[in-house]
Every structure is written in structure tokens, then in C-alpha cells.
ZADO-1210 file (C-alpha; in nm, 4 decimals, padded with zeros to 6 digits):
<atoms>
<atom x="-01.4929" y="00.6017" z="-00.4957" code="ASP" pos="1"/>
<atom x="-01.4961" y="00.4042" z="-00.8101" code="THR" pos="2"/>
<atom x="-01.4990" y="00.7277" z="-01.0108" code="GLY" pos="3"/>
<atom x="-01.0950" y="00.7026" z="-00.8581" code="VAL" pos="4"/>
<atom x="-00.9524" y="00.3811" z="-00.9653" code="PRO" pos="5"/>
<atom x="-00.6115" y="00.2673" z="-00.7968" code="ILE" pos="6"/>
<atom x="-00.2899" y="00.1287" z="-01.0213" code="ALA" pos="7"/>
<atom x="-00.0667" y="-00.1303" z="-00.7981" code="THR" pos="8"/>
<atom x="00.2272" y="-00.2719" z="-00.8826" code="CYS" pos="9"/>
<atom x="00.4174" y="-00.5364" z="-00.6498" code="VAL" pos="10"/>
<atom x="00.8144" y="-00.6098" z="-00.6394" code="LYS" pos="11"/>
<atom x="01.0133" y="-00.8137" z="-00.4393" code="ARG" pos="12"/>
<atom x="01.3635" y="-00.7326" z="-00.3607" code="LEU" pos="13"/>
<atom x="01.6137" y="-00.9521" z="-00.1241" code="ALA" pos="14"/>
<atom x="01.3213" y="-01.0639" z="00.0365" code="GLY" pos="15"/>
<atom x="01.1603" y="-00.7634" z="00.1073" code="THR" pos="16"/>
<atom x="00.8194" y="-00.6592" z="-00.0642" code="THR" pos="17"/>
<atom x="00.7012" y="-00.3109" z="-00.2023" code="TYR" pos="18"/>
<atom x="00.3640" y="-00.2153" z="-00.2518" code="VAL" pos="19"/>
<atom x="00.3128" y="00.0938" z="-00.5175" code="PHE" pos="20"/>
<atom x="-00.0130" y="00.2209" z="-00.5627" code="ALA" pos="21"/>
<atom x="-00.1353" y="00.5545" z="-00.7403" code="ALA" pos="22"/>
<atom x="-00.4402" y="00.7437" z="-00.7788" code="ALA" pos="23"/>
<atom x="-00.5519" y="00.7843" z="-01.1280" code="LEU" pos="24"/>
<atom x="-00.8168" y="01.0705" z="-01.1193" code="ARG" pos="25"/>
<atom x="-00.8932" y="01.3817" z="-00.9124" code="GLU" pos="26"/>
<atom x="-01.0879" y="01.2978" z="-00.6060" code="GLY" pos="27"/>
<atom x="-01.0511" y="01.0699" z="-00.2700" code="GLU" pos="28"/>
<atom x="-01.1071" y="00.7532" z="-00.1990" code="THR" pos="29"/>
<atom x="-01.0038" y="00.4240" z="00.0070" code="THR" pos="30"/>
<atom x="-00.8408" y="00.1564" z="-00.1277" code="ALA" pos="31"/>
<atom x="-00.8157" y="-00.2007" z="00.0164" code="LYS" pos="32"/>
<atom x="-00.5484" y="-00.4086" z="-00.0414" code="PHE" pos="33"/>
<atom x="-00.4810" y="-00.7755" z="00.0334" code="SER" pos="34"/>
<atom x="-00.1519" y="-00.9331" z="00.0656" code="LEU" pos="35"/>
<atom x="-00.1427" y="-01.2859" z="00.2364" code="PRO" pos="36"/>
<atom x="00.2228" y="-01.3196" z="00.2282" code="GLU" pos="37"/>
<atom x="00.2558" y="-00.9741" z="00.3992" code="ALA" pos="38"/>
<atom x="00.0665" y="-01.1633" z="00.7451" code="ARG" pos="39"/>
<atom x="00.3495" y="-01.0972" z="00.9834" code="LYS" pos="40"/>
<atom x="00.4191" y="-00.7626" z="01.0236" code="ALA" pos="41"/>
<atom x="00.2303" y="-00.3839" z="00.9170" code="PRO" pos="42"/>
<atom x="00.3955" y="-00.2291" z="00.6069" code="ALA" pos="43"/>
<atom x="00.5495" y="00.0785" z="00.6868" code="GLU" pos="44"/>
<atom x="00.4427" y="00.3467" z="00.4492" code="VAL" pos="45"/>
<atom x="00.8015" y="00.5171" z="00.2796" code="LEU" pos="46"/>
<atom x="00.8494" y="00.8502" z="00.3602" code="GLY" pos="47"/>
<atom x="00.5449" y="00.9379" z="00.5803" code="GLU" pos="48"/>
<atom x="00.7182" y="00.7474" z="00.8985" code="GLY" pos="49"/>
<atom x="00.3696" y="00.5820" z="00.9654" code="ARG" pos="50"/>
<atom x="00.2727" y="00.1848" z="00.9493" code="LYS" pos="51"/>
<atom x="-00.0484" y="00.0456" z="00.8238" code="ILE" pos="52"/>
<atom x="-00.2167" y="-00.3199" z="00.8179" code="GLY" pos="53"/>
<atom x="-00.0722" y="-00.5919" z="00.9536" code="GLY" pos="54"/>
<atom x="-00.2466" y="-00.9599" z="00.8957" code="GLY" pos="55"/>
<atom x="-00.2177" y="-00.9439" z="00.5247" code="GLY" pos="56"/>
<atom x="-00.4884" y="-00.6665" z="00.4814" code="ALA" pos="57"/>
<atom x="-00.4931" y="-00.2472" z="00.4970" code="TRP" pos="58"/>
<atom x="-00.6934" y="-00.0050" z="00.3706" code="GLU" pos="59"/>
<atom x="-00.5534" y="00.3613" z="00.2942" code="ASP" pos="60"/>
<atom x="-00.6754" y="00.7045" z="00.2189" code="ARG" pos="61"/>
<atom x="-00.5870" y="00.8494" z="-00.1360" code="PHE" pos="62"/>
<atom x="-00.6424" y="01.2081" z="-00.2250" code="SER" pos="63"/>
<atom x="-00.6164" y="01.3057" z="-00.6244" code="GLY" pos="64"/>
<atom x="-00.3068" y="01.1093" z="-00.8408" code="TYR" pos="65"/>
<atom x="-00.1506" y="01.0605" z="-00.4599" code="GLN" pos="66"/>
<atom x="00.1425" y="00.7749" z="-00.5021" code="VAL" pos="67"/>
<atom x="00.1523" y="00.5625" z="-00.1673" code="GLN" pos="68"/>
<atom x="00.4963" y="00.3347" z="-00.0957" code="LEU" pos="69"/>
<atom x="00.4689" y="00.0484" z="00.0974" code="TYR" pos="70"/>
<atom x="00.7295" y="-00.1506" z="00.2015" code="ARG" pos="71"/>
<atom x="00.6782" y="-00.5308" z="00.3896" code="PHE" pos="72"/>
<atom x="01.0256" y="-00.6573" z="00.5485" code="ASP" pos="73"/>
<atom x="01.0499" y="-00.9896" z="00.6599" code="PRO" pos="74"/>
<atom x="01.2414" y="-00.9592" z="00.9353" code="ASP" pos="75"/>
<atom x="00.9915" y="-00.7585" z="01.1390" code="GLN" pos="76"/>
</atoms>
């Protein structure tokens, strides 16, 4: 849903890449992400105990104002 934009920020710390994403309005949407440097392993969704993606691209569902934190560990 283009009416629910997703803001993102990418940071690196000690070789680990983090992607922060947040829905900026009420409503539900699916966001598609692409991070070519994270092709090796899927991302850990912090605080949710699940993994997502792999191959440098993934998509995830967001509800109103929801925040997702993804971590790509280069050793995995």
C-alpha cells in the first residue's frame, strides 16, 4: 500500500549490518527490501525469534507504525 510509507536506515557495527524499518502511518502494507551485500544468510528479525530473506532481498508485513529491526551477521 503506497499510502503506508516505510522509512529505513542501514547501519554497520563490527562487521554486522542492521536495517531499521518503520511504517509511518496507520494501515497495513508489505515492504520489499534489497541489500545486495547481505546475500549469504537470512536476516534475524530482532525481538521476534525469526529469520527472513536470504539472497540479498526479502519482504515483510507491517501494520500501522510498526518497527522492524533486522540483523545480518557475516559469520552465519
